[in-house]
BAPA-912028 format. One line per field, with one value per residue (C-alpha): residue number from 1; x, z, y; residue in one letter. Coordinates in steps of 0.2 Angstrom, whole numbers. Example, Ala and Ser with C-alpha at 12.3 -4.5 7.8 and 13.67 -1.06 7.14 Angstrom:
BEGIN
lotor: 1:2
c1: 62:68
c3: 39:36
c2: -22:-5
sevo: a:s
# end
This chain:
BEGIN
lotor: 1:2:3:4:5:6:7:8:9:10:11:12:13:14:15:16:17:18:19:20:21:22:23:24:25:26:27:28:29:30:31:32:33:34:35:36:37:38:39:40:41:42:43:44:45:46:47:48:49:50:51:52:53:54:55:56:57:58:59:60:61:62:63:64:65:66:67:68:69:70:71:72:73:74:75:76:77:78:79:80:81:82:83:84:85:86:87:88:89:90:91:92:93:94:95:96:97:98:99:100:101:102:103:104:105:106:107:108:109:110:111:112:113:114:115:116:117:118:119:120:121:122:123:124:125:126:127:128:129:130:131:132:133:134:135:136:137:138:139:140:141:142:143:144:145:146:147:148:149:150:151:152:153:154:155:156:157:158:159:160:161:162:163:164:165:166:167:168:169:170:171:172:173:174:175:176:177:178:179:180:181:182:183:184:185:186:187:188:189:190:191:192:193:194:195:196:197:198:199:200:201:202:203:204:205:206:207:208:209:210:211:212:213:214:215:216:217:218:219:220:221:222:223:224:225:226
c1: 383:373:381:397:403:415:417:435:431:419:431:447:444:428:428:434:447:441:440:459:462:453:463:479:473:469:487:494:482:488:506:503:494:508:521:511:507:526:531:518:522:525:543:547:537:541:556:559:577:578:566:576:593:586:579:595:605:593:594:613:612:621:610:623:624:605:604:617:607:590:598:603:586:573:558:544:550:568:563:551:564:578:568:565:583:589:578:584:595:578:569:557:542:551:555:537:532:545:537:520:525:536:523:510:521:528:510:504:519:514:496:501:509:494:482:485:475:460:462:462:447:437:442:439:420:418:428:419:402:408:413:396:386:396:393:374:373:382:371:355:360:364:346:340:350:344:326:324:329:322:326:330:345:353:355:356:373:380:374:380:397:397:392:409:416:406:412:430:428:422:437:448:439:435:452:460:448:448:467:467:456:466:483:476:470:487:497:487:489:507:510:501:511:527:522:518:535:544:535:540:558:557:549:564:574:561:561:579:590:604:598:606:620:617:620:635:625:618:636:642:627:631:650:645:633:646
c3: 287:279:277:270:287:286:300:300:305:318:326:325:321:330:346:357:370:380:364:361:379:376:360:370:383:370:364:381:384:369:374:391:384:373:387:400:388:385:403:410:398:407:400:410:426:427:415:410:409:428:432:424:430:448:447:441:455:468:461:463:480:474:484:486:467:466:479:468:453:460:468:451:443:444:439:451:452:456:470:478:478:484:499:503:501:512:526:524:540:550:543:530:539:539:520:516:526:516:500:505:511:496:483:491:490:473:466:474:465:448:451:454:438:428:439:428:415:427:431:413:409:423:420:401:400:414:405:389:397:405:387:380:394:393:374:376:389:378:363:373:380:363:358:372:367:349:355:347:332:314:310:322:311:317:334:330:321:336:349:338:337:356:358:350:367:375:360:363:382:377:365:380:392:383:378:395:406:395:395:414:418:407:415:433:430:422:437:449:440:437:455:461:449:456:474:469:460:476:487:477:477:496:498:491:505:518:511:518:507:514:518:508:518:526:515:518:527:539:542:547:559:567:569:577:589:594
c2: 764:777:794:787:782:767:754:759:776:770:758:768:786:791:780:794:796:781:771:775:769:753:750:753:741:728:729:727:712:703:706:699:684:680:682:672:658:656:658:646:631:614:614:629:625:607:604:586:588:593:580:566:572:573:555:549:557:551:533:534:543:558:570:583:585:585:599:609:606:612:627:633:629:643:632:628:610:616:628:616:601:612:618:600:595:609:602:584:583:587:572:567:575:592:589:586:601:612:605:611:628:631:625:636:651:648:645:661:670:663:667:685:686:681:692:706:698:696:715:720:709:717:735:734:732:745:757:753:756:772:778:773:781:797:798:795:808:821:816:818:835:840:836:846:861:860:859:841:832:832:814:799:795:811:804:785:787:796:783:769:776:778:760:755:758:744:733:737:734:716:714:717:707:691:685:692:682:667:665:670:655:643:649:648:630:626:633:624:607:609:614:598:588:596:592:574:572:579:568:553:558:561:544:536:543:537:519:517:526:538:555:570:578:595:611:621:634:621:614:631:633:616:621:637:629:616
sevo: m:s:g:g:i:s:y:f:d:i:m:f:l:k:c:g:n:i:g:y:v:l:w:a:m:s:v:v:t:l:a:m:i:v:k:q:l:a:a:m:r:r:g:r:i:l:p:d:a:i:l:s:q:t:r:s:l:f:a:e:k:r:y:r:e:a:m:d:l:t:a:a:d:p:s:l:l:g:r:i:l:y:s:a:l:v:q:s:p:r:g:v:s:t:m:n:r:a:v:e:e:t:a:e:g:e:t:a:r:l:l:r:e:v:e:w:l:n:l:l:g:n:i:g:p:m:l:g:l:m:g:t:v:w:g:m:m:v:a:f:f:t:i:v:e:k:g:g:i:r:e:p:k:d:i:a:g:a:i:g:i:k:l:v:c:t:l:l:g:l:v:v:a:i:p:a:l:s:v:y:g:i:l:r:n:r:i:e:i:l:s:a:d:a:v:a:v:c:r:e:l:i:g:s:i:a:m:g:k:d:a:p:p:p:s:t:g:e:q:r:q:g:a:t:a:g
# end
């Protein structure tokens, strides 16, 4: 720009307090994007190792071991399948209902984790617009106090610098909302896949195989009732 003002000065040194806040938000957004992309990988939500082990245990009718395996697994697949196996003494329909309820709750939990990206993506542009409007108000009031301006460039530079806040707000919003949409779709797809896998495994029980034994807690409840 004219007057010896560099883009580095405009973007980093003269963006104002709101600009500094937006730069901090962009760093937080980047960190959250990296974290959530790593956490929402298929290998962590629907791990192939757990799936293959569970299939093998079901094929060999080793349901008790399958229950122990899924109880120790924190993945979405493990949580859903364990909730179904716990309900096995009550029948297949109860197991399927447990799958649906657990899948709904776990999906909501995962969506809450990525909801922060949606929040940042919506706040960023609004905060940037506030910084721009505030800067333009100050610039125009300065003109009034001075009784006018001699050259348009005297105010154009100041307004241009304040517009940086709007730009920074978009820098926060565009990647945050883009990744949020990608992760939301990924969570919904993987949750549906996990439900389908669990129903398939439960279906093997419904087709005449032995039902898993009740869990230790249920055995204690039965003994107490007797």
